[in-house]
Structure formats: C-alpha cells, structure tokens
C-alpha positions in Angstrom: 3.0 -9.7 14.6 2.8 -6.3 13.1 1.0 -3.5 15.0 -0.5 -0.3 13.7 -2.2 2.8 15.3 -5.9 3.3 14.4 -7.8 6.2 16.0 -5.0 6.6 18.6 -5.3 2.9 19.6 -2.7 0.2 18.9 -4.2 -2.7 17.1 -3.2 -5.6 15.0 -2.4 -4.5 11.5 -4.3 -5.9 8.6 -1.5 -5.4 6.1 2.2 -5.0 5.9 3.0 -2.9 2.9 6.4 -3.3 1.2 7.6 0.1 0.0 9.9 0.4 -3.0 13.1 2.5 -2.7 11.7 5.3 -4.8 8.9 5.9 -2.3 10.8 5.4 0.9 11.6 9.1 1.4 7.9 9.6 2.0 7.9 6.9 4.7 10.9 8.2 6.5 13.1 5.6 4.9 10.9 2.6 6.1 10.9 -0.3 3.7 7.8 -1.8 5.3 4.8 0.0 6.8 2.1 -1.7 8.8 -1.4 -0.3 8.3 -5.0 -1.3 9.0 -7.6 -1.5 6.3 -10.3 -3.9 5.0 -9.3 -3.6 1.3 -6.5 -2.3 -0.8 -8.0 1.2 -1.2 -8.3 1.7 2.5 -4.7 0.4 3.1 -3.4 2.9 0.5 -5.5 5.7 2.1 -4.1 4.9 5.5 -0.6 5.1 4.2 -1.3 8.4 2.6 -2.8 9.7 5.9 0.3 8.7 7.8 2.7 9.7 5.1 1.2 12.6 3.1 2.1 12.6 -0.6 2.2 8.8 -0.8 -1.2 8.4 -2.5 -0.5 10.9 -5.3 2.6 8.9 -6.2 0.6 5.7 -6.8 -2.9 6.9 -7.6 -4.1 9.3 -10.3 -6.6 12.1 -9.9 -9.3 9.6 -10.9 -8.4 7.4 -7.9 -7.1 4.6 -10.1 -3.6 3.1 -9.8 -1.2 4.5 -12.3 -0.4 2.1 -15.1 3.3 2.1 -14.1 2.6 1.0 -10.6 2.0 -2.7 -9.9 0.5 -3.7 -6.5 0.6 -7.2 -5.4 -1.6 -8.6 -2.6 0.2 -11.7 -1.5 1.5 -13.2 -4.8 -1.2 -11.8 -7.1 -1.2 -8.5 -8.9 -4.3 -6.6 -7.7 -5.6 -5.9 -11.2 -6.1 -9.7 -11.7 -8.1 -9.7 -8.4 -10.6 -7.0 -7.5 -8.3 -4.0 -8.1 -8.5 -1.5 -5.2 -11.4 -3.4 -3.8 -9.2 -6.5 -3.2 -9.8 -7.6 0.4 -6.8 -7.8 2.8 -6.8 -9.9 5.9 -4.6 -10.3 8.9 -0.9 -10.1 8.1 -1.5 -9.7 4.3 1.6 -8.6 2.5 1.1 -5.8 0.0 4.0 -5.1 -2.3 4.2 -1.9 -4.4 6.4 -2.5 -7.4 7.0 0.4 -9.9 7.4 -0.7 -13.5 10.9 -0.6 -14.8 11.6 0.8 -18.3 14.7 0.2 -20.3 16.0 0.0 -23.7 
C-alpha cells in the first residue's frame, strides 16, 4: 500500500502517479509519486505542491492539460472520462505520458 503525507499526517494515498523520464528531475528522480486527492486536478495540484514546477509542465496558464500531455487514469485517457474532474480512488494508478513526435 502506498502512503502519502497530507497536512503533516501520513495517510493512505489515493493515487500513485507514474512520472515520465522527462519530468523525473522535478520529482528527485522518482518514477512514481504517491499523492492524495479526490480527482485528477487535486492529484496534479498535490504533486505540484510537493514538487514545484511540475504543474507548469503539464498544465497551461488556463489550467487545462497541454495537448501534448496524455494522462491516463487506470487504463483510460482522462479526456475520454471527465478530464481533470475524473475521480480517483484508493490505489488508482495515474500515468502521465508525453506525446512523442517523429518524422
């Protein structure tokens, strides 16, 4: 079971966020981060609070996910669910997957 710190108290984490290699310098090299939050927006906010600069790499100034960032809640891309309002539950796995361009 994953654990996270909320308001200085250790609690069961609501989500485990898988962090891509490109964002790991912001998480101290961690490939997974455990955070508490009721929905995807609060999970991303919690990561940004713990790891400043994380949010600006995935969210634009308007608070929306950048188009080149895909976020999966379980096996479903969040845009096919309720976007940033997608609910997360105990031990939900959130995967952040940057788009890959090539040619």
